[in-house]
C-alpha positions as CSV (number, residue, x, y, z in Angstrom):
1,M,-80.6,-138.7,-162.7
2,A,-78.0,-141.1,-164.0
3,A,-75.2,-142.3,-161.7
4,E,-71.7,-141.5,-162.9
5,K,-68.6,-143.3,-162.1
6,L,-66.3,-141.4,-159.7
7,T,-63.2,-140.7,-161.6
8,K,-59.8,-139.8,-160.2
9,L,-60.1,-136.3,-161.6
10,R,-63.5,-135.7,-159.9
11,L,-62.2,-137.1,-156.6
12,T,-59.2,-134.8,-156.7
13,Q,-61.5,-131.8,-157.4
14,I,-63.7,-132.7,-154.4
15,V,-60.6,-133.2,-152.1
16,I,-59.1,-129.9,-153.2
17,T,-62.3,-128.0,-152.7
18,L,-62.8,-129.6,-149.2
19,A,-59.2,-128.7,-148.3
20,I,-59.7,-125.0,-149.4
21,L,-62.9,-124.7,-147.3
22,T,-61.3,-126.3,-144.3
23,V,-58.2,-124.0,-144.5
24,A,-60.5,-120.9,-144.9
25,F,-62.6,-122.0,-141.9
26,F,-59.6,-122.5,-139.6
27,W,-57.9,-119.3,-140.8
28,R,-61.0,-117.2,-140.0
29,T,-61.3,-118.9,-136.7
30,I,-57.7,-118.3,-135.7
31,T,-57.6,-114.6,-136.8
32,F,-61.0,-113.7,-135.3
33,Q,-60.9,-110.6,-133.0
34,D,-63.8,-110.0,-130.8
35,V,-64.9,-106.4,-130.7
36,S,-66.1,-105.4,-127.2
37,T,-69.0,-103.0,-126.9
38,Q,-69.2,-100.4,-124.1
39,K,-72.2,-98.2,-123.4
40,C,-71.9,-94.6,-122.3
41,I,-74.8,-92.5,-121.1
42,A,-73.5,-89.0,-121.1
43,T,-75.7,-87.2,-118.6
44,P,-73.6,-84.9,-118.5
45,Q,-70.5,-87.1,-118.7
46,C,-69.3,-90.7,-118.4
47,S,-66.0,-92.4,-118.1
48,L,-64.8,-95.7,-119.4
49,F,-61.6,-97.6,-119.9
50,V,-60.2,-98.5,-123.3
51,D,-56.8,-100.4,-123.5
52,G,-56.1,-99.3,-119.9
53,R,-56.7,-95.6,-120.5
54,Q,-59.6,-93.6,-119.1
55,I,-61.8,-92.0,-121.8
56,T,-64.2,-89.3,-120.8
57,V,-67.3,-88.5,-122.8
58,T,-68.9,-85.2,-122.0
59,K,-72.2,-83.8,-123.5
60,S,-71.8,-80.3,-124.8
61,E,-73.7,-77.7,-122.8
62,T,-73.9,-75.3,-125.7
63,E,-74.8,-77.5,-128.7
64,Q,-77.4,-80.3,-128.9
65,G,-76.1,-83.6,-130.3
66,V,-72.4,-82.7,-129.7
67,Y,-70.1,-84.8,-127.5
68,I,-66.5,-84.1,-126.5
69,I,-64.4,-87.3,-126.1
70,Q,-61.2,-86.7,-124.1
71,S,-57.9,-88.5,-123.6
72,I,-57.7,-90.5,-126.8
73,P,-54.1,-90.8,-127.9
74,S,-53.4,-89.3,-131.4
75,D,-52.0,-92.6,-132.7
76,W,-55.3,-94.4,-132.0
77,S,-57.7,-94.7,-135.0
78,V,-61.2,-93.5,-134.4
79,T,-64.1,-94.1,-136.8
80,S,-67.8,-93.3,-136.7
81,D,-70.7,-92.8,-139.1
82,Q,-71.1,-89.4,-137.5
83,K,-69.0,-86.2,-138.0
84,I,-65.7,-86.3,-136.1
85,I,-63.5,-83.3,-135.5
86,R,-60.1,-84.3,-133.9
87,E,-57.9,-81.9,-132.1
88,G,-54.9,-83.7,-130.4
89,E,-56.3,-86.1,-127.8
90,N,-59.8,-84.6,-127.9
91,I,-62.5,-85.5,-130.3
92,E,-65.7,-83.6,-131.0
93,L,-68.5,-85.9,-132.2
94,K,-71.5,-84.3,-133.9
95,F,-74.6,-86.3,-134.5
96,Y,-76.4,-85.6,-137.8
97,D,-79.8,-86.2,-136.2
98,N,-80.3,-83.5,-133.5
99,N,-83.4,-85.0,-131.8
100,S,-83.7,-84.9,-128.1
101,N,-82.7,-88.6,-128.0
102,T,-79.3,-88.9,-129.7
103,T,-77.3,-92.1,-130.0
104,G,-74.2,-92.8,-131.9
105,V,-71.4,-95.3,-132.2
106,I,-67.6,-94.8,-132.4
107,N,-65.0,-97.5,-133.1
108,I,-61.6,-97.2,-131.5
109,N,-58.7,-99.2,-133.1
110,D,-61.1,-101.7,-134.6
111,S,-61.2,-103.4,-131.2
112,V,-63.7,-101.4,-129.0
113,T,-67.1,-100.0,-129.9
114,I,-68.6,-97.3,-127.8
115,E,-72.3,-96.6,-127.9
116,I,-73.0,-93.0,-126.8
117,S,-76.5,-91.9,-125.8
118,D,-78.3,-89.3,-123.7
C-alpha cells in the first residue's frame, strides 16, 4: 500500500466526519430517555404506579388471555403487540396466544413498559 501525502482537502474531510460523529454521539446521549420496566403478575389482579397514578391490571374471569387495565387517562398513549380495546380510562388487552401461560407487554407514553403475566 503506497503512502499518500495528507492534503488539506483530505484533512478537512476527516475533521468534518469526526465532528459529525461527535455531535451525533452527544445528541443521542443528551436526548436518551430510559424506559422503565415493571412486572405485573395478575393473579387475579395487581396494582402498580405509572407517573404517580395507580394502574390496576385484572385478569378476566370469563375469558382466558384477557386482562382489564383500569385508570389509564385517555390522553396517555398505550401501545402493545397484542389486541387493545380502549373504552375511556379502561383498556382490555387480549393476547393472541391463549395458552395457560400468557405474557404480554404494553408501553405507556413511551416511558414505561409493563410486562403482564399469569
